[in-house]
N, C-alpha and C positions, 0 to 999 in steps of 0.2 A: 172244195177241199177245205177241211177245218184248219184254222190257224193253230199252230203248235205253240204251246206256252214255252217261255224260256226255261232252261234247265240249269242246274248247278251240279258240277262234278263233285262227288264226295267219295272219300276213301272209307272202306268198310273192312274191318279185320274180322275174319271168320276162322274158326278152327278148320283144319283141312277136311275132316269128315263132313262137317256141316256144309262147306263149300261144294264138296262132291255131290252131296244130296241135293243142294240147291240147283246145281248145274244139271243133274239128272231130271229133276222136276221140270226145269225150263225146257230141256230137250223133249221130254215126253209131251209137254203142252204146246210145243212148237213156238216157244217164246224165247226172248233173250233173258239172261240172268237179270239184267237191269230192269226189264219190265216186270218180272216176277217180284223183285225187291220193291219196286215202286208200288205195285198192287198191294203187297203185304203191309208196307208202311202206311199206305192210305187207309187200309182196313183197320190197322192198329190205332191210328189217330182218330178215326170215326168212332171206334169202340170206346176209347178213353174219353173223348170229348162228350159222349153221352152219359158218362158216369158222374153222378152228383158229387161224389167225394173229389173227383178230379176237378170238376168245375169250381168247387169251393177252394181248392188249393190254387188253381189258376187265378182266381180272383184275388187271393191273398198275395200271390207273386206279382200280379199286375200292380196292386197297390204299392208294394215295395219298390217295384221298378219305377213307377211314376215319381215316388218320393226321391229316389236316387237321381233321376234325370232332372228333377226340379233343382236339387242341390247343385248338380253339375252346371245347370244353366245359370244359377246365381253366381258360381265361381267365374263363369265367362263374363257376366255382367260386371262383377267386381274388378276384373282384369281389364275392363274397357273394351271388350270384344263386341 
């Protein structure tokens, strides 16, 4: 039996019509709504991750995050942490 990865519970707000359509798709496919959403999110992430413009923006964001965390770490050092 394959080991199951840990999960995180997330709240998702959907319009009533969209939720009804999602639930209908899940029932027709014999899946849970959660599984259909996980599959859709996984496909979306894979699609975005392979887009060169997305990769460019992700690298820019990473650089900004690294700079921010370095500043935060310096604050902790200055405070004697």
